[in-house]
N, C-alpha and C positions, 0 to 999 in steps of 0.2 A: 548314416549314409551307407548304402550297399552298392556292390558292383565296382566297376573300374571307370575312371573318368579323368578328364584334364580340364583345368580352368586356365584360360588364356586371356590376355588383354590385347585388344586390337589398337595399335598405335596410329598416329595421324598419317603415316605413310602406308597404312593398310597392312603393315606387317604384324605378326602375332608374337607376343612375348609371354613365355610360360610363367604362371603364377604358382601353380601347385598341381599335384597329382593325387588321385584317390585310388587306392588299392586296398580296400578293407579299412584303411585309416587315412587321414589327410596328411600329406607331406608337402609342406610349403617349399617353393623353389628358393634358391639363394636370393637374398634381397627382401624376402618376405618372411623369413624365419622370425618367430616371436611377434609377428604382426597379423598373420592369418591363422584363425583357429576354427576348428570344426565345432558347430553348435547344432545338435540334433540333425535335421535334414538340410542344413545350410552351412555356409562358412561366414565368418565375421572378420572384418578388417578393423584393426585398432590403429590409433595414432595416424589417421588418414592425413595425407598431405596433398597440396594442389597438384603435385606431379602424379597422383594416383587417379586423376580424372580420366574418363574414357569409357569405352565399351568393353564389357567382360563377357566371354563366351564359355559355356560349359558343355563339354562333350561327354556323354555317358555311354559306355559300351560301344564306342565308335560311332555314335549317332549324336548329332547336334541337338541338344535338349532345349536350351534357352539362352538368351542373352539379356544383359542388363546394362544400363548406363549409370555410371557413378559420377555425381557432381559434388565437388568439394567447395564449401563456402568458407571464406575467411571473414569472420564477423568484425564489423567496426565496433568501437567501444564508446559507451556513453556513461558518464559519471555524474551522479547526483547525490545530494544529502537526503536523508530520510525526511519526508514531509514536503519536499520540493516536487514540482511537476517534471516529468521526464518526457522528452520527445525523441522517439526512435525513428530515424530517417528511413524513408523508402520512397523513391521517386522513379517513375516510369511513364513514358509517353502513352497517354490513353485517348487523347483527342482523335476523333475519326475512327476509333476502333471499338468493336463491340467487346465490352469487358464482361465476361461471364460471372466472375467472382473475384473478391479481394479477401484474403484470409491472413490473419496474424496468428501464429502458434508459438507456444513455449513448451519445451519438453514433451512434444507430441499432443499437448492439450490446446484446444482452440481458445484463443483469447477473444477474438472478434472475427465475425464472418459477414461480409456484405454480398448478398446474392438476390438478384431480381428486385432491387430496391429495398430489400428488407435486411435489417441488421440483427444478428443474434450474437449472444455473448457466452463465454465459457462459464463453468461453475464457479471459478474463483474470481471472476470479474463481472462487472455490470456497467450499464451505461452511465452511472454517476462517476465512474473512475476512468474508463477507457473510451477512446473515440478516434476517428480520423477526420480531417477537414471535410466540411460539408461540400466544398467546391472541388473535391479531388479530381473529378472527371475533367474539369477545365484546366486545372493548374498542375496536373500530373503529380500531385503531392499526396501520397497515401501514408504519410508518417503516422505512427501510433502515438497518441498522447495519453500518458498515464498520470492522473492527478494524485497528488499527495502520496508519492511513492513510499512504499514500505520495504523493509529489509527483505521480506519474503518475495518481493517482486523481482529480485535479481535473477539473472539467468540469460540464456541465449534465446532470442526471439527470431522467428522466420516470417518474412513477408512474401506471400505467394499471390501472384496476379495471373489469373487464367484469362488469357486473351489470345489474339492471333499470334503475337510474339510473346510467349510466356516469360514471366519475370520471377526471379526469386533472389532475395538478399537476406543477410543475417546481421543482427545487432546484439552485442552482449551488454546487458545493463548491469552496472555496479551501483549498489545503494549503500552508502556508508552511514553508520549510526554515530551520533555525537558521543564523545566520551562521557562517562559518568563523572559528574563533578565530585571533587574530594569532600569527604565529610569532615567538618570542623569539630575538633574535640572541645568539649566543655571544660572550663576551668575546674581544676581539682582543688579541694580544700583539705588541709591537714592541720591537726592540732599539735602544738609543741609547747609543753610547759605552760598550759593555760592560754596560749596564744593561738589564733587561727590565722593561717597564712594561705593566700591564694596564689597559685603559680599559673601565670598566663604564658601561652606559647605562641602568641602572634608574632613575636620578634625572635630573631635568631638568638638574642640574649635573653635569658630568663630574668624577670623582675619579680621580686617578692614584696607584696604589700601586706603589712601586718596591722592588726588592730588588737586592742586589749579587750577581752571579754568582760 
């Protein structure tokens, strides 16, 4: 990033709050130190909080260059065991509205996309595993159903509905794997003075069974 500039956040009362300044290098304002970093020709915010929502305006060389709206989503949590079906909730009024598209994403990758009556799926998902209710338009239920959830399915999913009143929500899926059952040790045989004894460890107390060879 070259030149001089200022990044400000416009608050609800229309006042401007300084986020940082650019003068050869990025200098975050108090309250944003260790949270805003320069990345190539942009700045990156880490550890975003709901209080960070709003419009951000960047002035470069005393000219307003661009503005952007930041939305922060706090995902709800869904817990399932591996092999169970997972339902990730997403509800929004759709009756009487023209819905351009419904899209579920995870880590920037499309999971499922419904557009013009056609459904497409991401590379890691297919129609045998993911779906939304067929009557979603009438019931306003666009929840994502993942059949036979796997450990690799875990992560944060976003539901985006493109309509008159746009909707976005987030869900974090946790998939737990069952613990590995303990391996039972086989009885060990040892010979002592012509005798063979078997030591069994099923009980806290050892019992020795001996027979004469």
